[in-house]
N, C-alpha and C positions, 0 to 999 in steps of 0.2 A: 459594522466592519468585522470580518472574521479574520483571525490570524491563521495562516495556512503554511505548513511545511511540506514541500514537495521533495521526495527522495527519488532520484533517478538511480535505480539499482542495476542498470545494464552493465554487463561485462563485455568489453570488446573482443571479438574474435575476427579472424581474417574473413570468414564466410558470413559473419553477422557483426559488423562493427558497432551496432547500437544506435544507428541513425534514427530509426523509427521511435524508439523509446526516448531518445533525446528530443526529437521533434514534439512528441506528445507532452513531455515535461515542460518544454518551453511554451508550447501552445497553452497548457494549463496556466502557467505563470502569467502570460500575456492576457489571457481572457479573464482570469480572476482579478488581476490588478486593474483591468479595465472596469470591473464591477465595483471597485473601491476597496477590495480586500488587501490586507498586508500579506505579502508572500515572501518566503525564503526558500531557496532551492539548494539542495546538496546533491552534487554529482559524485556518487560514491567512488567511481573509478578514478576520479581526479584527486582523491585523498580527502581526509577529514580529520578533525580534532575531536576526540571522544568526549571531552568535557563540554565543548561547544555544542555537540550534537545532543547530549543529555539536556542541556539548557534549552535547546531549540524544541525538544519534545515537551518540556515544561511550558514553554511560551505558547506553543501552537494550540489552537482550538480544534484544528483538523490536520491529520497527517495523511498525505496522498502518496502512496507507494507505487511507483511506476517501474515495471521490470519485465523482462522476458522470462518465460517459463523455460528453464533448462533442466532436462532430466526430471521432470515432474515437480520442480520446486524453484525457489529463487536461485539466481546465480551464486556461486560460491563466494564471490567478493561481497555481495549484498548480505549473505548469511554471516560472513565474517563481521561486517558492520553491525549487524544485529547482536551477534555474540559479544562484541566489545562494548557497544553503547548500552545495550540492555543490561548486561552484567554490571556495568558501572552504576547504572541507575537503580540497582536493587538496594541501595542504601537509604531508600525512602523517597528519593526524588521521582522515580517512576513506579516503584512498588516498595512496600514495607514487608519484605520476605514473601512467603507464598500464601499468606492468609491463615495458616493454621496457628493454633495456640498450644501452650504446654498443657492446658486444661483439656483440650480436645485435639490431640495430635493427628487424628485420623479424619477430621472433618474440615470442609471448606477450603480444600486445596485450590489455589489459583484465584483467591479472592482478596489478595493483598494490594491490589493496584491503587495508586494514588492519583491517577489521571481520570477519575470518574467525571462524567459530564463532557468529556472530550470525545471526538469522533475520528474515524479513519476511513479511507477509501483505498481499495486495491484496484490497480489498473494494469492489466497484464497483456502481453502479446504472446501468441501461440503459433507454432508451425502447424498444429493440428487444425483440421477444419471444424467449423461450428457443428457440423452434423455428427462429429464423433462424441458429442456430449448429449446428455439427457435422452439417450437412445438405448433402451435395454437390449436391443438386438445387435448393437455394435460390440464386437468381441473384446476390445481392449478396455474401455472405460466402463462397459457393462451398465450403462444407465447413470453413471456419475455426472454431476453438474460441475461447472467450473469452480463453484464455491466448495464443493466436496473435495476437489483436488487441492484447493488452496487452504484447506482447513488448518494446517499448521500455522500459517500466517494469521488467520483469524484468531486462533487460540493465543498466539503471542500477544496480539492486540488486546484480547479480552483479559489476559493476565495483568495488564496495566489498568484495567477498568474502563477502557474506551469501547465505544459502540460503533457498529458498522454503518456506512452508507452503501448504496448499491455498488456492486463490482462492475467494472468495465473490462471488456475483453475484445481484442482484435485477433481474428483467426486467420490461419493459412497465410501468414504474412511473408513466407519465403516462396512457396510454390505458386500460390494463387492470390496475391495481395489485392486488396480493394481499399487502398489507402485513403482516397478521397471520401469514400463512404464511411470509413472508420473515423476520420477526422470529424465528419458531420455528426456521427452518433456521439462521439466524445464531447463535442461542443454542446449538443443537446443535453447530455447528462450533467455537464458542469452548470449549464444554465438552470436546469431543473433544481439541482441541489443547492446552488449557491446564489443565484440572482435574487431569490426571495429573501434570503438572509441579508443580502446587501441592502435591499429596499427597507427591510425592517429596522436596520441599524441607522439608516439615513435620517 
């Protein structure tokens, strides 16, 4: 059994109330619990206690971050969650400083994480189409991948010593949604990454 923390980082707007991200978060909880994993879910927009969230990160074997990409990054309310929870955890619970020492103050920045051995997964929804990524001739992203765009979130997780699972992305969710296909791909990824772990622990 794997202990999994799901963070629903959607911020509700009138034009995008967060229903898809909420559905993906709930879908992950239901599917992962069905495999025998222990799951906790925090919906950031509903409020949270910072100390509880630090403890949940310590408890979890995997943190699944579910969020829409707003202006090329996480929504401001999810970023606020990170600022508050991650800063509180810099007392050694999530990281012991930034990894540098007095003896070598210029080396090893970002290696102070205390969550080594744990993993994380990013699951993001985009208004951009899939074809906008990994295409050097596209004028905006100019060949960037989804993970290139989400690098700040990957670096946050690396700062605490955690390692990545494959990223999930749902594209064009406002103008040209393919929700059933997205759900099927999401289920397949969860099965691939977590069903084997469930069997191994049984």
